[in-house]
C-alpha positions in Angstrom: 26.8 -20.1 -33.0 23.9 -18.2 -31.5 23.3 -18.3 -27.8 20.8 -21.0 -26.8 18.5 -20.2 -23.9 16.7 -22.6 -21.6 13.8 -20.2 -20.9 12.2 -16.9 -21.9 9.6 -14.5 -20.6 6.2 -15.2 -22.2 3.9 -12.2 -22.0 0.1 -12.4 -21.8 0.1 -10.0 -24.8 1.8 -12.6 -26.9 -0.9 -15.1 -26.2 -3.7 -12.5 -26.7 -2.2 -11.5 -30.0 -1.8 -15.0 -31.3 -5.3 -16.0 -30.2 -6.8 -13.2 -32.3 -5.2 -14.8 -35.4 -7.1 -17.4 -37.5 -6.0 -20.9 -36.4 -4.0 -21.5 -39.5 -1.5 -18.8 -38.5 -1.3 -19.5 -34.8 1.1 -22.5 -34.7 3.6 -21.1 -37.1 3.6 -17.8 -35.2 4.2 -19.6 -31.9 7.1 -21.5 -33.5 8.6 -18.3 -34.7 8.3 -16.8 -31.3 9.8 -19.8 -29.5 12.6 -20.4 -32.0 13.7 -16.8 -31.7 13.4 -16.5 -28.0 15.2 -19.8 -27.3 17.7 -20.2 -30.2 17.9 -16.7 -31.7 16.6 -18.1 -35.0 14.7 -15.6 -37.1 12.1 -16.8 -39.6 13.3 -17.1 -43.2 10.0 -16.0 -44.7 10.1 -12.4 -45.9 6.5 -11.6 -45.4 3.2 -12.9 -44.2 1.0 -12.7 -41.1 3.3 -14.9 -39.1 6.4 -12.8 -39.9 4.5 -9.6 -39.1 3.5 -10.9 -35.7 7.1 -12.1 -35.1 8.4 -8.6 -35.8 6.0 -7.1 -33.3 7.2 -9.6 -30.6 10.9 -9.3 -31.4 11.7 -6.0 -29.5 10.0 -7.4 -26.3 12.0 -10.6 -26.5 15.2 -8.7 -27.1 14.6 -6.4 -24.2 13.8 -9.3 -21.9 16.9 -11.2 -22.9 19.1 -8.1 -22.1 17.9 -8.1 -18.4 
């Protein structure tokens, strides 16, 4: 089972990047971000705007979780 976390660091850059997206992509992108940061669950989609944004956030989340 993947480690579940109770919190994570949310950077201003995450919000800024998500806010630039059209609204139809924002919610799914935020869900991907939270699911990965809290539960270690990666999106099942193989492509798309939301997956691309997730991949850009992932290294920051991983680095933060290692601290």
